[in-house]
N, C-alpha and C positions, 0 to 999 in steps of 0.2 A: 866795965862798960859793956853793955849788951850789944851784940852785933846786929846788923840790919837783917840778915837772913833769919836769925832767931826770932826777931820781932814779927816778921811776916809770917813765919810758920805758926806762931802762937795766936795770931789775930784771927777772929772768926770770919767766915766768908761773907761777902756783902749780900744783903737781903734782896735788893732789886737788880740782881744780876740778869742780864738779857740772855734768854735762851736762844741757841742757834736756830735759825729758821730752816725748816725742812722744805725742800722744793715740792710744790704741788704737782701731782700727776694729772695730766689733762684728761678730761672726761671723754670717753669714746663716744658718748651720745650727743656731743655738741655738734652744732650745724656746720661749721667750717670744715671739720674733718669729714663729715658725710659728703659735703659738696666735692671735696678733693677726691674722695674715694670713688664717687660716681663718675667724676670727670675722667679719672684714670681708667675706669672700666669702659667708658664710652670710647676713649681714644684707643684702647687695646682692641675693641671690637672693630672700630673703623679701620685700624691698621691691618687687622686680620682680613677683613673683607677686601681691602685694596690689594693686599698681598695675594689672596686667592684669585681675584680677577686678573691680575697681572700674570699669575702662573697659568691661568686658563688660556690667555691670549698667546703667551709664549709657547705653550704646548701645542697649540693649533697653528700649523704653518699657513693655512689658508687665511685664517683671520688675521694673523700677524702681517702677511704680505698685503692683504687687501686694505687693512686699516693704516698701514704705515704711511702711505702718501697723504691721506687725509689728515693724519695726526700732524705731519710736518707742515702741511699747509695751514692748519688751524693754529699751530703753535707759533708760526712765524707771522701770522697775519696781524695787522694792526688796523683793522677796519678797511683794508684794501685787499684786492685779489692778488695773490702771489702768482703771477704769470709764469715765472721761471719754474716753480714747482709743478704747475699744471703741464707745461711743455715737457718737462723731464718725465712726468708720469706717462704722458702720451707716447713719448719716444721709447720708454721702457716697454710699454704694451706692444708697440709695433715690432720691437726687437724680439719680444718673447713669442708673439704669434704672427710671424710673417706670412704664412700661407693663408691664414684666416683673413688678414688685411688685404692680401692680393686678390683673394676670391671675392670679397665684398666690393673691392674697387672694380673688378672685371664685371660683376653683375650690374653695378650702377652705371658704368660708362659704356658698356657694350650690349649686354643682354636686354636691359630695361629699355633703352632707346629703340633697339631693333624690334622688340615686341610691340611697343607703342606705334612704331612706323608701320608694322605689318597689319595691326588691327584697325588702324584708322582707315576711313573710307575715301579720303581724298589723297591722291598720290601723284608724283611727277611721272611723266611718260614721254618718251622720245617721239619725234614726228613719224618715224617709220612704224613704230609700235602702235601709235595712234591710228595710222592708216590700216594696219592689220586688225586692230580691234574694231574699227568701223566696218571693215569688210567681213569679219567673221561673226560678230555679235549682232543679231537683228535689233536688239534693244538699245544699241549705242547710237549716239547722235553727236554732231559737231556743232558747237556753239561759238560763234565769232563775236567777241566783245569789243572789237575796235570801233572807233568813232566813225561817223559818216564821211568825214574828210579823208580818212585813211582808206576806208572802203572804196571811195571813188577813185583813188589812185592805184589801189591794189585790191582786186576782187577776191572774194572768198573762194576756197577750193570748190570746184564743181563735183558733187557727189552723185550726179545722175548715172554715172557708170556703176554705182553701187545700189541704185534704186532709192537714194535718199537725197536730201537737200540740206545745205548749210543753213542754220538758224542764226540770224544776225540781230543781236540786241546790244547796243552800245552800253558799256558799263560806266556809271558815274558814282564815285565814292560818296558824293553829297546826297544822292538819292538812291540808297541801296534798297529801300522798301519798294520804290517804284520799279527799279530794275528787276527785283525778284518777282514782282507781280507780273511783269511783261514776260519774263522767262517761263514762269509757270503756265501762263496763257498760251505759250508757243508749243507746249508738249501736252499730249492728251493724258499720259499716265506717268507723272514724275516719280512716283514711288518705285516704278519698275524701269526707269530710264537711266542708262549710263551715259554721262556727258563728258566729251572731250573739249576742253576750253582752249580756245585759240586767241592770243593777244598779239599785238604788234611785235613785242618781245615777250618777256615772261614776267612783267612787273605786277600786273593785276590778276593774272590767271590763277595764281595760287589762292588769293583772297576769294575770288569768285568760286573756285572749286570747294573751298571750305564752307562758304556761305550756302551753296546749293545742298551740300550734304547735311548741314545743320537744319535745313528747312525742307527735308523730306525726300530728296533725290536718292536713288539707290546707291550710286557711286559717282565720283567726279574725278577726272584726271586733267591736270594742267600740262600743256605741251611745252616741253623745255625748248627754249630758243624762240618760241612763238612763230610768227610768220617771217620775220627778217633777221632774227638773231643767229648766233653760231649754232650750227646743226639744226636750225629751224626748218620750216616747211620749204622755203625757197632754196635753202642751201643744199637740200638732199633731193629735190624733186627731179632734177635732170638725170641723176644716176640711179635712184632707188624707187621712184614713183612712176606709175604709168601716166602718159600724157593727159588722159581725160580728167585727172584730179590735180593738174598743175594749177598754180596761181599765176595770173597774168596781170600786167599793168594795163592801163587804159589803151595805150597804143597797140600793145601786143594782142589785146583782146579783139580789137577791131580787125587787125590783120588776120588773126586766126579765124574770125567769122567770115571774112572775105574768101579765104582759102577754102573753108568748108563749103561755102556757097558755090564757088567755082567748081569744086569737085563734084558736087551734086548736079550742077548744070551739065557738066561733061558726061556724066553717067546717063543723064536723060537724053 
């Protein structure tokens, strides 16, 4: 009896035997590979450019320090302003440049107001300095802006001793144009006139001084304390002003006139 291995060895090979399939190599010209290759090249170029830009920023300390706060603010922002980052940036700037900040603060709070005050043409003046200006400057005049009732109880200073007279024009805030017209009509040459403004206190004198300068007067001074206020004309006249320029009430004015008349009669 013939064995099975002998039979298999003597039998011919099958005709329709399947050939082993060989794997196909992908075509390098196909589109997917081209897209992948171009994408890799684009990513490599982008990564290279980002790397170079980051290297440039890190190498430059000025750019790095100046852009760091803004980067943190933009990274943390979610549509709202990050106040904490802004305050930290301002605080760091103040700590880094203290002398610069102090100089700017001094210029803004001290120098700038002083220059504006010095250059403006309406200024405050004390009663004694107003008298000295009226005495020494021929183009200076006294403007009394108190109302008629106040003038009746307390007369204006008499400037006959100085060869001048007090100009009395009551001020009304509701009729500034009419007031300004009457004041200009009281002076022959407003553009060359220096005015010392006297009020009952010093409430409206500053407004009037500014108004006169804005409308063509050379200079204007508002007397601090006015007629009745602290360090005003009445407060200093007994010690610092000569009697001819004193301000008198209605009773004192009558008694003063009687005394002057009696003195004149005695001399005659």
